[in-house]
C-alpha positions as CSV (number, residue, x, y, z in Angstrom):
1,X,84.1,94.3,125.0
2,X,85.8,93.5,122.0
3,X,89.4,95.5,121.4
4,X,89.1,97.3,118.1
5,X,92.2,96.7,115.8
6,X,93.5,99.2,113.1
7,X,94.1,96.5,110.8
8,X,91.9,95.8,107.7
9,X,93.0,92.0,106.4
10,X,93.8,91.5,103.4
11,X,91.4,88.6,101.5
12,X,93.5,87.5,98.4
13,X,95.8,84.9,98.2
14,X,93.4,82.2,99.2
15,X,90.1,81.0,98.1
16,X,87.0,82.5,98.5
17,X,85.9,79.9,101.1
18,X,89.3,80.8,103.3
19,X,88.2,84.0,103.2
20,X,84.8,83.9,103.9
21,X,86.0,81.6,107.0
22,X,88.4,84.4,107.8
23,X,85.7,86.8,108.0
24,X,83.5,84.7,110.4
25,X,86.8,84.0,112.6
26,X,87.6,87.6,112.7
27,X,84.6,89.7,112.3
28,X,83.7,91.3,115.7
29,X,87.7,92.4,115.8
30,X,87.9,94.1,112.1
31,X,86.9,97.4,110.7
32,X,87.0,96.1,106.7
33,X,88.4,93.7,104.4
34,X,90.6,95.0,101.7
35,X,89.8,92.6,98.1
36,X,91.3,93.0,94.9
37,X,91.6,89.8,92.6
38,X,89.2,87.7,94.9
39,X,86.4,89.9,93.5
40,X,87.4,89.9,89.8
41,X,84.6,87.2,89.0
42,X,81.8,88.4,90.9
43,X,82.4,91.4,92.4
44,X,78.7,92.3,93.5
45,X,78.0,88.9,95.0
46,X,81.1,88.6,96.4
47,X,80.6,91.7,98.2
48,X,77.4,90.9,99.5
49,X,78.2,87.4,100.8
50,X,81.5,89.1,102.9
51,X,78.7,90.9,104.3
52,X,76.5,88.0,105.1
53,X,79.2,86.4,107.0
54,X,79.7,89.4,109.0
55,X,82.2,92.0,107.1
56,X,81.2,96.0,108.4
57,X,83.0,97.4,105.5
58,X,84.6,95.9,101.9
59,X,87.7,97.7,100.7
60,X,88.0,97.5,96.9
61,X,91.8,97.6,96.3
62,X,91.2,98.9,92.7
63,X,93.5,101.2,92.3
64,X,92.0,102.7,89.8
65,X,94.2,105.2,87.0
66,X,92.5,106.3,84.2
67,X,90.9,109.5,82.4
68,X,88.5,111.1,85.2
69,X,85.5,110.1,83.2
70,X,86.6,106.3,82.8
71,X,87.3,106.3,86.7
72,X,83.8,108.0,87.5
73,X,82.3,105.0,85.4
74,X,84.3,102.5,86.8
75,X,83.9,104.2,90.7
76,X,80.1,104.0,90.0
77,X,80.2,100.2,89.2
78,X,82.2,99.9,92.4
79,X,79.9,101.8,94.4
80,X,76.8,100.0,93.3
81,X,78.7,96.5,93.8
82,X,78.5,97.4,97.7
83,X,82.0,98.6,97.9
84,X,82.6,101.1,100.8
85,X,86.2,101.5,100.2
86,X,87.8,102.4,97.1
87,X,91.7,103.6,96.1
88,X,93.1,105.2,93.2
89,X,96.1,106.3,91.9
90,X,97.3,109.6,93.4
91,X,99.2,110.1,89.8
92,X,95.8,110.0,88.3
93,X,95.8,113.6,89.6
94,X,93.4,115.5,91.4
95,X,90.8,115.6,89.1
96,X,90.7,112.1,88.6
97,X,90.3,111.7,92.7
98,X,87.9,114.0,92.5
99,X,85.8,111.7,89.7
100,X,86.4,109.1,92.0
101,X,85.0,110.8,95.0
102,X,81.7,112.1,93.2
103,X,80.9,108.8,92.0
104,X,82.2,106.0,94.0
105,X,82.2,104.8,97.7
106,X,82.2,107.3,100.6
107,X,85.7,106.9,101.4
108,X,88.5,106.8,98.3
109,X,92.2,106.4,99.6
110,X,94.0,107.5,97.0
111,X,97.8,105.4,96.8
112,X,101.3,107.3,96.5
113,X,103.5,104.9,95.5
114,X,103.3,100.9,95.7
115,X,105.6,99.2,98.6
116,X,107.2,97.2,96.1
117,X,109.0,100.5,95.0
118,X,112.4,101.2,96.8
119,X,113.1,104.9,97.2
120,X,116.0,103.9,94.8
121,X,113.4,102.7,92.1
122,X,111.8,106.0,92.6
123,X,114.3,108.5,92.3
124,X,115.8,106.5,89.5
125,X,112.3,106.8,87.9
126,X,111.7,110.4,88.9
127,X,114.9,111.9,89.7
128,X,113.9,113.3,92.6
129,X,114.2,112.7,96.4
130,X,111.5,109.8,96.7
131,X,110.0,111.9,99.8
132,X,109.2,114.8,97.5
133,X,107.4,112.5,94.9
134,X,105.5,110.9,98.0
135,X,104.6,114.3,99.5
136,X,103.5,116.0,96.1
137,X,101.4,112.4,95.1
138,X,100.0,112.8,98.8
139,X,98.9,116.4,97.8
140,X,97.1,115.7,95.0
141,X,95.4,113.6,96.9
142,X,94.1,116.2,99.4
143,X,93.5,118.9,96.6
144,X,91.2,116.0,94.6
145,X,89.6,115.6,97.6
146,X,90.4,112.4,98.9
147,X,90.7,112.1,102.9
148,X,93.0,109.5,103.2
149,X,95.9,108.1,101.5
150,X,97.4,104.9,100.8
151,X,101.7,104.9,101.6
152,X,104.6,102.9,102.8
153,X,105.5,102.7,106.8
154,X,108.9,104.4,105.4
155,X,107.6,107.9,104.6
156,X,104.4,107.8,106.7
157,X,106.5,109.7,109.1
158,X,107.1,112.5,107.5
159,X,103.8,113.0,105.6
160,X,102.2,113.4,109.5
161,X,104.3,116.0,109.9
162,X,103.2,117.7,107.2
163,X,100.7,120.5,108.5
164,X,98.6,120.3,105.6
165,X,98.4,116.2,105.5
166,X,98.3,115.5,109.5
167,X,94.4,115.0,109.3
168,X,94.5,112.3,106.3
169,X,93.8,108.5,107.2
170,X,97.2,106.8,106.7
171,X,96.8,103.3,105.8
172,X,99.7,101.2,105.8
173,X,100.3,98.2,103.5
174,X,103.6,96.3,103.3
175,X,103.4,95.4,107.3
176,X,105.0,92.4,108.6
177,X,106.3,92.2,112.2
178,X,110.1,91.3,113.0
179,X,111.0,87.6,111.7
180,X,108.3,87.4,109.5
181,X,108.9,86.7,105.5
182,X,108.5,90.2,103.4
183,X,107.5,88.3,100.7
184,X,107.7,90.8,97.7
185,X,107.4,93.9,100.1
186,X,110.4,96.1,99.4
187,X,109.4,98.5,101.9
188,X,107.7,96.7,104.9
189,X,107.6,97.9,108.4
190,X,106.5,96.8,111.7
191,X,102.9,97.3,112.9
192,X,104.2,99.2,115.6
193,X,106.7,101.4,114.1
194,X,103.9,102.3,111.1
195,X,101.2,103.6,113.9
196,X,104.2,105.5,115.8
197,X,105.3,107.1,113.0
198,X,101.7,108.4,112.2
199,X,99.9,105.5,110.3
200,X,95.9,105.3,110.9
201,X,95.3,102.2,109.4
202,X,97.5,98.9,108.9
203,X,96.8,95.7,106.0
204,X,97.2,92.8,107.4
205,X,98.2,90.6,104.7
206,X,99.8,86.9,104.5
207,X,101.0,87.3,107.9
208,X,97.6,86.3,108.9
209,X,96.4,84.5,105.8
210,X,98.9,81.9,106.0
211,X,98.7,81.6,110.2
212,X,97.8,78.4,111.5
213,X,95.6,80.2,114.1
214,X,94.4,83.6,112.0
215,X,92.2,85.0,115.1
216,X,95.3,85.0,116.6
217,X,97.6,86.4,114.2
218,X,95.0,88.9,113.6
219,X,94.8,90.2,117.4
220,X,99.0,89.9,117.8
221,X,99.4,92.1,114.8
222,X,96.5,94.7,116.0
223,X,97.9,94.7,119.4
224,X,101.3,95.7,118.3
225,X,100.2,98.7,115.9
226,X,98.1,99.6,119.2
227,X,101.2,100.0,121.5
228,X,102.6,101.8,119.0
229,X,99.5,104.5,118.8
230,X,99.7,104.8,122.6
231,X,103.5,105.1,122.5
232,X,102.7,108.5,120.1
233,X,100.0,109.7,122.0
234,X,102.5,110.1,125.0
235,X,105.1,110.9,122.7
236,X,102.7,114.1,122.0
237,X,102.1,114.8,125.4
238,X,105.5,114.9,126.8
């Protein structure tokens, strides 16, 4: 029996055919695939082809942020195109998040802050401690009814210790194993530390897509994350 890995590969920054090949190489191990710019030209046909190639679920990372009525309409279109997961910005407030949940795909995840923001950026803009801003945005996601959030590996530890937030899905982007280029990520985390500190799922980007053997790269990231999950379980029972 194959191992299930809590890693969601990012299909962007590659051609459609390269993305379809990655699905065929890894579909038996992957819970979902993330798309954004990959689907901008033809969302419905891209999702249909991804699933034809073996994808179980498609996660559309559009990070919607607009008036609730506008988001409701966009979320409905994305659901009708066949998406299973959709992101919105938590800054859109609970009413907007609730509109996406009512009209959109089955799973709505609310993004706290992009991992291209450093804590210094957040504190300069909001004039408050970064973790306070992130926690308030996570609470808005909860209030709006979202089952999960997208947050950095730097913040997931404190969010996971918050009693109100502990049962939410916590998807961690910006994942890089030690020695792997971080590219434009300002707050990268290793797969091990992200899962050890409370993450439930990881986004696997260029560390997988640029590897010479993408299946092996995916498994290596997944194994690293699973070890963090196992050690977290040990710590909880110690």
